[in-house]
C-alpha positions in Angstrom: -11.8 -22.3 1.2 -9.5 -21.4 3.9 -11.0 -24.2 6.6 -11.3 -27.1 4.2 -8.2 -27.1 2.8 -6.2 -26.7 6.1 -6.9 -29.7 8.7 -6.5 -28.4 12.1 -5.9 -30.0 15.4 -8.7 -28.4 18.0 -6.4 -26.2 19.7 -4.7 -24.8 16.8 -8.4 -24.0 15.1 -9.2 -22.3 18.6 -5.9 -20.3 18.2 -7.1 -19.4 14.5 -10.7 -18.4 15.3 -9.7 -16.1 18.2 -6.9 -14.5 15.4 -9.7 -14.1 13.1 -12.3 -12.5 15.4 -9.5 -10.2 16.2 -8.4 -9.2 13.1 -12.2 -8.5 11.8 -12.7 -6.2 14.5 -9.9 -3.9 12.4 -11.7 -3.9 9.0 -14.1 -1.2 7.9 -14.6 -2.5 4.3 -17.7 -1.3 2.9 -19.1 -3.2 -0.2 -20.8 -0.8 -1.6 -20.1 0.0 -5.2 -21.2 3.3 -5.1 -18.2 4.7 -3.0 -14.7 4.6 -3.6 -14.1 1.6 -1.4 -14.9 -2.1 -2.5 -13.9 -5.5 -0.6 -10.3 -4.6 -2.6 -10.0 -1.2 -0.9 -10.0 1.9 -2.5 -8.5 3.6 -5.8 -9.3 7.1 -4.9 -8.3 9.4 -1.9 -11.2 11.3 -0.5 -13.0 14.5 -2.4 -13.4 17.9 -0.6 -15.3 20.6 -1.3 -14.2 24.1 -2.5 -10.7 22.6 -3.5 -9.6 25.2 -5.4 -10.3 28.0 -2.7 -8.2 25.8 -0.2 -5.1 25.5 -2.8 -5.4 29.6 -3.2 -5.1 30.2 0.1 -1.8 27.5 0.4 0.1 29.2 -2.1 1.5 31.7 0.0 2.5 29.5 3.0 3.8 26.9 0.8 5.3 28.6 -2.3 7.8 25.7 -3.1 4.7 23.3 -4.4 2.8 23.0 -7.3 -0.8 23.3 -7.1 -1.4 19.9 -7.5 0.5 18.9 -4.6 -1.1 21.2 -2.6 -4.5 20.2 -3.7 -3.2 17.0 -2.2 -2.4 17.7 0.3 -5.2 19.9 1.3 -7.3 16.6 0.3 -5.5 14.9 3.1 -5.9 17.3 5.6 -9.9 17.8 5.2 -9.5 21.3 3.6 -7.3 22.8 6.4 -5.1 24.9 4.9 -2.5 25.6 7.3 -2.2 22.0 8.4 -1.8 21.1 4.6 0.8 23.8 4.3 2.8 22.8 7.1 2.4 19.3 6.0 3.8 20.3 2.6 6.8 22.2 3.9 7.9 19.1 6.2 7.1 17.0 2.9 9.2 19.2 0.7 12.2 19.7 3.2 12.2 15.8 3.1 12.1 15.2 -0.3 15.3 17.0 -1.2 17.4 14.3 0.4 14.5 11.1 0.9 14.7 11.8 4.4 18.7 11.9 4.7 19.3 9.1 2.5 20.2 10.4 -0.9 20.2 13.6 -2.9 18.9 12.0 -6.1 16.9 9.0 -7.6 20.4 7.5 -9.1 22.3 7.8 -5.7 18.6 6.3 -4.1 18.9 3.5 -6.4 22.7 2.8 -5.4 22.0 2.6 -1.9 19.3 0.2 -2.8 21.0 -2.2 -4.9 22.1 -4.7 -2.0 18.2 -4.9 -1.4 16.8 -4.3 -5.0 19.1 -7.5 -6.3 17.2 -10.1 -4.1 13.9 -8.4 -5.3 12.6 -7.9 -2.3 10.0 -5.2 -3.1 9.7 -4.2 -6.6 6.7 -2.5 -8.8 5.0 -5.3 -10.9 4.1 -4.8 -14.7 0.3 -5.3 -14.4 -2.3 -3.2 -12.6 -4.9 -4.9 -10.2 -8.6 -4.9 -11.5 -9.5 -1.7 -9.9 -6.7 -0.3 -12.1 -4.1 0.5 -9.5 -0.4 -0.1 -9.7 0.9 -2.8 -7.5 3.6 -2.5 -5.3 4.9 -6.5 -4.5 6.4 -7.5 -1.5 8.2 -10.8 -1.0 9.0 -11.0 2.8 11.3 -14.1 2.9 13.9 -12.6 1.0 14.6 -9.8 3.5 16.4 -11.0 6.4 16.9 -8.3 9.7 20.2 -10.1 10.4 21.7 -9.3 7.4 20.2 -6.6 6.2 21.2 -2.8 6.1 18.6 -0.4 7.4 19.6 2.4 5.5 19.1 -0.2 2.2 16.0 -1.2 2.9 14.6 2.2 3.2 16.0 3.6 -0.2 14.8 0.5 -1.8 11.0 1.4 -0.2 11.3 5.0 -1.4 12.6 4.1 -4.9 9.8 1.8 -5.5 7.0 4.2 -4.1 8.0 6.5 -6.3 8.0 3.7 -9.3 4.1 3.7 -8.3 3.7 7.4 -7.8 5.3 7.8 -11.2 2.9 4.7 -12.6 -0.1 6.9 -11.4 0.8 10.1 -13.2 1.9 8.5 -16.5 -1.6 6.6 -16.6 -2.3 6.3 -20.5 -4.9 8.6 -22.1 -6.6 5.5 -23.6 -7.3 4.3 -20.3 -11.3 5.0 -21.2 -11.3 2.7 -23.9 -10.5 -0.2 -21.7 -14.0 -3.1 -21.7 -14.9 -3.9 -18.7 -14.2 -6.9 -17.5 -17.2 -9.7 -16.7 -16.6 -11.5 -13.7 -18.4 -14.9 -12.7 -17.6 -16.5 -9.2 -16.2 -13.5 -7.7 -17.5 -10.6 -6.7 -15.2 -7.8 -7.9 -15.8 -4.2 -8.8 -15.1 -4.4 -12.5 -12.3 -2.1 -13.7 -14.1 1.3 -15.2 -10.9 3.2 -17.5 -13.2 6.2 -17.2 -12.5 6.0 -13.5 -9.4 8.4 -12.0 -7.4 6.0 -10.4 -4.9 8.0 -7.5 -3.9 5.5 -5.6 -2.0 1.9 -5.6 -2.0 -1.4 -3.8 0.7 -3.0 -1.9 0.6 -6.8 -1.4 3.0 -8.5 0.9 3.9 -12.5 0.3 4.5 -13.7 3.8 4.4 -17.3 3.2 7.4 -19.2 4.1 8.6 -16.1 7.2 10.0 -16.7 10.3 11.3 -14.5 13.1 14.4 -13.0 10.9 11.9 -11.4 8.4 10.1 -9.7 11.9 11.7 -5.9 11.2 9.8 -3.9 13.5 12.4 -0.8 13.1 11.4 -1.0 9.2 7.8 -1.1 9.9 8.0 1.8 12.5 9.8 4.0 9.7 7.2 2.7 6.9 4.2 3.8 8.8 5.5 7.2 9.6 7.0 7.6 6.2 3.2 6.6 4.8 1.6 9.0 6.8 3.6 12.0 6.1 5.0 12.0 2.9 2.9 9.6 0.9 -0.6 10.4 3.0 -3.5 8.5 1.1 -1.6 6.6 -1.5 -2.3 3.5 -0.5 -5.6 2.3 -1.3 -5.0 -1.4 0.1 -2.0 -2.9 1.5 -2.6 -6.8 1.6 -0.8 -9.6 3.4 -0.8 -13.0 2.0 -0.9 -15.9 4.4 0.8 -14.8 7.4 1.9 -17.2 10.0 -1.0 -17.1 12.6 1.2 -16.8 16.1 3.6 -15.0 14.3 1.7 -12.0 13.2 -0.8 -12.0 15.8 2.5 -11.5 17.7 3.8 -8.8 15.5 0.5 -6.8 14.8 -0.1 -6.6 18.5 3.0 -4.3 18.4 2.2 -2.6 14.9 -1.2 -1.5 15.2 -1.1 1.5 17.9 1.4 2.4 15.6 -1.2 2.8 12.4 -4.2 3.9 14.2 -6.9 4.6 11.9 -4.9 3.5 9.3 -4.7 0.0 10.5 -8.4 -0.5 8.4 -6.5 -0.7 5.5 -4.6 -3.4 6.2 -6.4 -6.9 5.0 -5.4 -10.5 5.4 -6.2 -13.1 2.4 -4.9 -16.5 1.5 -2.7 -16.9 -1.8 -5.8 -18.6 -3.8 -7.7 -14.7 -2.8 -4.9 -13.0 -5.1 -7.2 -13.9 -7.8 -10.1 -11.5 -6.9 -7.1 -8.7 -7.9 -6.0 -9.8 -10.9 -7.7 -10.5 -14.4 -6.3 -14.1 -15.3 -3.1 -14.6 -16.4 -2.1 -11.3 -14.7 -0.7 -12.6 -11.2 2.9 -11.5 -10.6 5.3 -15.0 -11.0 5.9 -14.3 -7.4 2.3 -14.3 -6.1 1.5 -17.6 -7.7 0.3 -20.2 -5.2 3.2 -22.4 -4.3 
């Protein structure tokens, strides 16, 4: 366990306990297998009664969007057709230039190349145990002092688009997958008949320092996810962040996340075994 594997001086132990207590207050994860939320986060956004009627009322307000897009934003706005249509129009305008970064995916990838070649972030080739696409971020490869903010933003959007593409292209044979049995881990087995609508982001924070704390990027990302990819993240998993550095950064970042802070979870590298079937943990996330 975390405490058995680390020898800590009393002051360090006290600081860590205080940090753990502070973090636990941000968590509201239910372990019920009867809902779409588990200890590993969610895989499906909240449903909405009378969805068809809401979409019908939105068509004239946001004619540029498909019914599927209207339905997603209606669910995000809990059936408020006017608010959802307003958000769809904003999303549609943003998408034409990816927030002013590029007018096409090809141009977006060119802009992202300097960060992409360092493999700062990418879509993993395997899904997690809930069937979600997995976005991997290796924070130690990112440097605030040398990065181009537009390049980092372009890479982020490109990876998010890859994750959405993985959701849309989910194979029709998924229902034939067998449930995986678990032994010593309390996992919710992957149910291939369950529709997966969300992805998970796993951020490796091992071996990071002050040069990796990019608040300008984090604030931009929080706004981008909230406005243009609402309800698409089932969980953000932070792997082994340095305790004091994370506590200082979290104190600044948490207020900008608001209620969305409860999708953030801190784990040890060993805990990632809960997120992947044996032999499927991405190489960058293996314990080191």
